[in-house]
C-alpha positions in Angstrom: 16.9 -36.0 -4.8 14.7 -34.2 -7.1 13.5 -36.0 -10.1 11.3 -35.2 -13.4 8.2 -36.6 -14.4 6.8 -36.6 -18.3 4.1 -37.6 -19.6 4.8 -37.9 -23.5 2.6 -37.4 -26.3 2.5 -33.9 -26.5 3.8 -31.8 -29.3 5.8 -28.6 -28.5 3.8 -25.5 -29.7 4.4 -21.9 -28.8 7.3 -19.5 -27.7 9.7 -19.3 -25.5 12.9 -17.3 -24.6 16.5 -18.7 -24.6 18.4 -17.9 -21.5 22.3 -16.4 -21.3 24.7 -19.2 -22.3 26.1 -21.1 -19.2 29.1 -22.2 -21.3 29.6 -18.1 -21.6 28.7 -16.7 -18.4 31.3 -19.1 -16.3 34.5 -17.8 -17.9 33.1 -14.1 -17.8 32.5 -14.1 -14.3 35.8 -15.4 -13.6 37.1 -12.3 -15.9 35.7 -10.2 -12.9 39.2 -11.3 -11.1 41.3 -9.2 -13.6 40.0 -6.0 -12.1 40.1 -4.2 -9.1 37.0 -1.9 -10.1 33.6 -3.2 -10.3 32.4 -5.5 -13.6 28.4 -5.4 -14.1 26.9 -8.5 -16.0 23.6 -8.9 -17.4 21.7 -12.0 -19.4 23.3 -13.9 -16.5 21.4 -17.3 -16.2 20.1 -18.9 -13.1 21.8 -22.1 -12.9 23.4 -24.3 -10.2 27.0 -24.0 -11.8 26.5 -20.3 -11.9 25.5 -20.3 -8.4 28.7 -22.6 -7.3 30.7 -20.5 -9.4 29.9 -17.4 -7.4 29.9 -18.8 -3.7 33.4 -19.7 -5.1 34.2 -16.3 -6.1 32.6 -14.9 -2.7 35.2 -17.1 -0.6 37.6 -15.6 -2.4 36.8 -12.0 -1.2 35.0 -11.0 -4.3 31.7 -8.7 -3.6 28.5 -10.2 -5.2 25.3 -8.6 -6.0 22.7 -10.1 -8.1 19.4 -8.9 -9.0 17.7 -11.4 -11.7 19.8 -12.2 -14.5 22.2 -8.9 -13.6 25.5 -9.6 -11.4 27.9 -6.8 -10.4 31.4 -8.5 -9.1 33.8 -6.2 -7.1 37.0 -7.9 -6.9 38.6 -5.2 -5.3 39.5 -6.9 -2.1 40.6 -10.1 -3.2 41.8 -11.8 -0.1 41.8 -15.4 -1.2 43.3 -16.7 -4.5 42.5 -20.4 -3.5 39.8 -22.5 -5.1 39.1 -25.2 -2.6 38.5 -29.0 -3.5 34.8 -28.7 -1.8 33.7 -25.9 -4.1 35.2 -26.8 -7.1 34.4 -30.7 -7.2 31.1 -30.5 -9.0 32.2 -28.2 -11.5 34.6 -28.4 -14.4 34.8 -24.6 -15.1 36.1 -23.7 -11.5 39.6 -24.2 -13.6 38.9 -21.1 -15.2 39.9 -18.7 -12.5 43.6 -20.2 -12.7 44.7 -17.3 -15.4 43.0 -14.7 -13.9 44.4 -15.4 -10.3 47.9 -16.0 -11.6 47.8 -12.7 -13.7 46.3 -10.4 -11.1 47.8 -11.6 -7.9 50.7 -13.4 -8.9 49.7 -16.8 -7.3 47.1 -19.2 -7.6 46.1 -22.4 -5.7 43.0 -24.3 -7.7 42.0 -27.8 -6.8 41.8 -30.0 -10.1 38.1 -30.0 -10.9 35.0 -32.6 -11.3 31.9 -32.1 -13.3 30.4 -34.3 -15.7 31.7 -38.0 -16.2 32.1 -37.8 -19.8 36.1 -38.4 -20.4 39.4 -37.1 -19.7 39.6 -33.5 -20.0 43.2 -32.7 -18.9 44.4 -29.1 -17.4 47.8 -30.0 -19.0 47.2 -27.2 -21.7 46.5 -24.3 -19.0 49.7 -25.5 -17.0 52.1 -25.8 -20.1 50.4 -22.0 -21.2 51.0 -20.6 -18.1 54.6 -22.3 -18.0 55.7 -20.8 -21.2 54.4 -17.5 -20.0 57.4 -17.5 -16.9 55.0 -18.9 -14.3 56.0 -21.9 -11.8 53.4 -24.8 -12.0 53.7 -27.7 -9.4 50.7 -30.1 -9.1 50.5 -31.3 -5.4 48.2 -33.2 -3.4 45.4 -32.5 -5.9 45.7 -28.8 -6.6 47.6 -26.6 -9.5 49.8 -24.3 -7.7 51.0 -21.5 -9.9 53.5 -18.3 -8.7 54.6 -15.6 -10.9 55.8 -12.2 -10.0 54.3 -11.1 -13.5 53.8 -13.1 -16.4 55.4 -12.4 -19.7 54.1 -12.5 -23.1 54.8 -15.7 -25.0 53.8 -17.6 -28.4 51.7 -20.7 -27.3 50.9 -23.5 -29.7 48.2 -25.8 -27.9 48.3 -29.5 -28.9 44.9 -29.9 -28.9 41.9 -27.4 -29.5 40.7 -26.6 -25.4 38.1 -23.9 -25.3 38.8 -23.5 -21.3 42.2 -23.5 -21.9 42.1 -21.0 -24.9 39.9 -19.2 -22.2 42.0 -19.4 -19.4 45.1 -18.4 -21.1 43.7 -15.2 -22.8 42.4 -13.9 -19.8 45.8 -14.2 -18.0 47.8 -12.9 -21.3 45.9 -9.7 -20.6 47.9 -8.5 -17.6 51.1 -10.1 -18.9 54.0 -8.4 -19.8 54.3 -8.4 -23.9 52.3 -9.9 -26.5 50.9 -13.3 -26.3 49.9 -15.0 -29.3 47.9 -18.4 -28.7 47.9 -20.8 -31.8 45.6 -23.3 -32.3 42.9 -21.5 -30.3 39.4 -22.6 -30.3 36.8 -20.6 -32.2 33.7 -20.9 -30.3 31.6 -18.3 -30.0 31.7 -18.3 -26.2 35.4 -17.3 -26.5 34.5 -14.5 -28.7 32.0 -13.2 -26.2 34.8 -13.7 -23.4 36.8 -11.8 -25.7 34.3 -9.0 -26.3 33.9 -8.8 -22.4 37.9 -8.5 -21.7 38.0 -5.7 -24.5 35.1 -4.1 -22.7 37.5 -4.0 -19.6 40.3 -2.7 -21.5 42.2 -5.4 -22.8 43.8 -5.6 -26.3 42.7 -8.5 -28.2 42.6 -9.4 -32.0 41.7 -12.8 -33.6 39.0 -13.9 -31.2 37.1 -17.0 -33.4 39.6 -17.6 -35.5 42.5 -20.4 -34.5 44.8 -17.3 -34.1 44.5 -14.9 -31.1 47.4 -12.0 -30.0 46.7 -10.2 -27.0 48.8 -7.3 -26.0 48.8 -7.0 -22.3 48.2 -4.1 -20.3 49.0 -3.0 -16.9 45.2 -3.1 -15.4 41.7 -3.5 -16.4 39.2 -1.5 -15.4 35.3 -1.7 -14.7 32.9 -2.6 -17.6 28.9 -3.4 -18.3 28.7 -7.1 -20.5 25.6 -8.6 -21.7 26.2 -12.4 -21.6 25.2 -14.5 -25.4 22.0 -16.4 -25.7 22.8 -20.3 -24.9 23.4 -22.1 -28.2 23.3 -25.4 -27.0 19.4 -24.5 -24.8 18.3 -23.2 -28.4 19.6 -26.6 -29.8 18.0 -28.5 -27.2 14.7 -27.1 -27.4 14.8 -26.8 -31.4 15.5 -31.1 -31.2 12.9 -31.1 -28.9 10.1 -29.7 -31.0 11.5 -31.6 -34.0 11.0 -35.1 -32.1 7.6 -34.3 -30.9 6.4 -33.1 -34.3 6.2 -29.3 -33.0 6.1 -25.7 -33.9 8.2 -23.8 -31.8 9.6 -20.3 -31.9 12.9 -19.2 -29.9 13.7 -15.5 -29.0 16.9 -13.8 -27.9 18.8 -16.3 -29.8 22.0 -16.3 -31.8 21.3 -18.1 -34.9 24.7 -17.9 -36.5 26.1 -20.0 -33.6 23.8 -23.0 -34.7 24.8 -23.4 -38.3 25.9 -26.9 -38.1 22.9 -27.9 -36.0 20.6 -26.0 -38.0 22.1 -27.8 -41.2 21.1 -31.5 -39.3 17.7 -30.3 -38.4 16.8 -29.3 -42.2 18.7 -32.7 -43.2 16.2 -34.2 -40.7 13.2 -32.8 -42.4 12.5 -29.6 -40.6 11.7 -26.2 -41.9 13.7 -23.8 -40.1 13.6 -20.1 -40.2 15.9 -17.7 -38.8 15.2 -14.1 -37.6 17.8 -11.3 -36.7 17.0 -12.6 -32.8 15.0 -15.3 -33.0 14.1 -18.9 -34.6 11.2 -21.1 -35.7 11.0 -24.6 -36.2 7.9 -26.6 -37.7 8.7 -30.0 -37.9 7.4 -33.0 -40.5 5.2 -35.7 -39.7 8.2 -38.3 -39.7 11.7 -37.2 -38.8 14.3 -38.6 -41.3 17.9 -40.1 -39.8 20.7 -37.6 -40.0 23.9 -38.8 -39.3 26.5 -36.6 -37.5 30.1 -36.2 -36.4 31.1 -33.9 -33.7 34.1 -32.0 -33.7 35.3 -28.3 -32.5 33.5 -25.3 -33.5 32.3 -24.5 -36.4 31.6 -28.2 -36.9 28.6 -30.3 -35.1 29.0 -29.6 -31.2 29.5 -32.5 -29.0 27.1 -30.9 -26.3 24.4 -31.5 -29.1 25.3 -35.2 -29.5 23.0 -36.4 -26.8 19.8 -34.6 -28.1 20.0 -35.6 -31.8 20.9 -39.2 -30.7 17.2 -38.8 -28.8 15.9 -37.5 -32.2 17.4 -40.2 -34.2 15.7 -42.9 -32.2 12.4 -42.1 -33.6 13.5 -41.1 -36.9 13.0 -42.9 -40.4 16.2 -44.9 -41.1 19.6 -45.3 -39.4 22.1 -42.4 -38.5 25.7 -43.3 -37.8 27.0 -41.0 -34.8 30.8 -40.3 -34.2 31.8 -38.5 -30.9 35.6 -37.5 -31.6 35.8 -35.0 -28.5 35.0 -37.1 -25.5 35.6 -40.8 -25.2 33.1 -41.5 -22.9 30.0 -39.7 -23.8 27.9 -42.2 -24.8 26.6 -43.2 -21.3 23.0 -41.8 -22.2 22.7 -44.9 -24.6 22.3 -47.4 -22.5 19.5 -45.6 -20.6 18.1 -44.6 -24.2 17.9 -48.6 -24.5 15.9 -49.0 -21.6 13.1 -46.8 -23.3 13.1 -49.1 -26.2 15.7 -47.4 -28.4 17.5 -49.7 -31.0 21.1 -48.4 -30.5 24.6 -50.3 -31.2 27.9 -48.9 -29.8 31.1 -49.5 -31.5 33.9 -47.4 -29.5 33.3 -43.8 -30.1 30.6 -44.9 -33.0 26.9 -45.0 -32.2 24.1 -46.7 -35.0 20.9 -45.6 -33.9 18.0 -47.7 -36.0 14.9 -45.6 -35.9 11.6 -47.2 -34.5 8.1 -46.0 -34.3 7.8 -45.2 -30.6 9.6 -45.6 -27.3 8.5 -46.6 -24.1 8.5 -44.9 -21.1 10.6 -45.8 -18.1 12.6 -44.9 -15.1 16.2 -43.5 -16.3 19.0 -42.2 -14.9 20.6 -38.8 -15.9 24.8 -39.2 -16.0 25.6 -36.2 -17.2 24.3 -32.7 -18.3 23.7 -33.3 -21.9 22.5 -36.7 -21.2 19.9 -35.4 -19.0 18.8 -33.3 -22.1 18.5 -36.1 -24.0 16.2 -38.1 -21.3 13.9 -35.0 -21.5 13.8 -35.4 -25.2 12.9 -39.2 -25.1 10.7 -38.6 -22.9 8.4 -36.2 -24.7 8.0 -38.5 -27.3 7.8 -42.0 -25.1 4.7 -43.7 -25.1 3.3 -43.7 -21.1 5.3 -41.8 -18.1 8.7 -41.4 -17.8 10.7 -40.5 -14.7 14.4 -39.0 -14.8 16.2 -39.3 -11.8 19.5 -37.4 -10.6 18.2 -34.3 -12.6 20.9 -32.0 -10.5 22.5 -32.2 -13.8 19.8 -30.6 -15.6 19.9 -28.2 -13.2 23.5 -27.0 -13.9 22.9 -26.3 -17.6 19.4 -25.4 -18.0 17.0 -22.7 -16.6 13.6 -23.4 -15.6 13.8 -26.1 -18.2 10.5 -27.7 -16.9 8.4 -24.4 -16.9 9.9 -23.8 -20.4 8.6 -27.0 -21.4 5.2 -26.6 -19.8 4.7 -23.6 -21.3 5.1 -25.3 -24.7 2.6 -27.8 -23.9 4.9 -30.5 -22.6 3.2 -32.6 -19.5 6.4 -32.3 -17.5 6.3 -32.0 -13.7 9.4 -31.7 -11.1 8.8 -34.2 -8.3 10.4 -33.2 -4.9 
């Protein structure tokens, strides 16, 4: 199993390009199931999760062509509307095939998904929505089994804001008979990107990016070409890494408007941030100031950036209070940061981080995707060497991480 060895102390300086968004690419790839015509996607990141999903789609009978960051999917010969446990146990996003399969095939059998162990992320909102659209849904032997001759438009009111739930139901509604209204919908930029892709395929959708989305069902969707949005979490991670190391970096191919809450906190921490049309530059101060935060659904501070900011606060002046409101088990990285000498106290869903002068290198273990990123940031500023184990989590969500960091001046290498 690969490991990452980091020797801390180097400032991140220079320029690097941001990859396509994992959390946008995964539902967009699933959208290809809705059409019998080829669909081409560009700016698709080369990640473990993307490879897993493509393998799953291939097993269903989807023809796949990939060249660099361009992927063409042809689901005209869709033969097997089943997502088996063996294919989806490592990736929660596999549930996103449920809505498209139910809408196009009238049947779907999808294993309850796995992924990061950061807390309960139930699929009950997906099931409730499909049932409201006339589907018969049974959960048996670890699988969600959906049957529907044709889904019917309906008014869907989510009990909680769920990104994958919104995406799944929006995809299902594109081929439903009638109008579907999703209330309390997720507002994330990735939801908007999926909606833009579906619209390019012939869907009739309005309101994406607000908490009410209208979808008028159409008989079929056609082929299209779509460019996946930049990864705002990768962008935020590199900004935090530069801030922690006292660096000065410029990131290209970004969408700065999707990161307002993160940028505000970086400015609060003392950084100078300059946004350009498709780039962003950060210059860190000699010493960071602790910045408290509270995670919440978009446009508030994203839960996927909480771990990275905790690492940054570990070496900032003052005390930061971090409140996690999305997932109940998302402070597992705190224990590993403590192994590096961080002063962190956990009380339920609140972490109190007292900044110290410097961290000390040690061997640590990644517990989930974003926790892995926080350990990388901590390793970059720690004194001595830090060895991060179980970095397969990183490969799920960060494309060529060690190469990009090395190009910015970091002393980092992968150990096979």
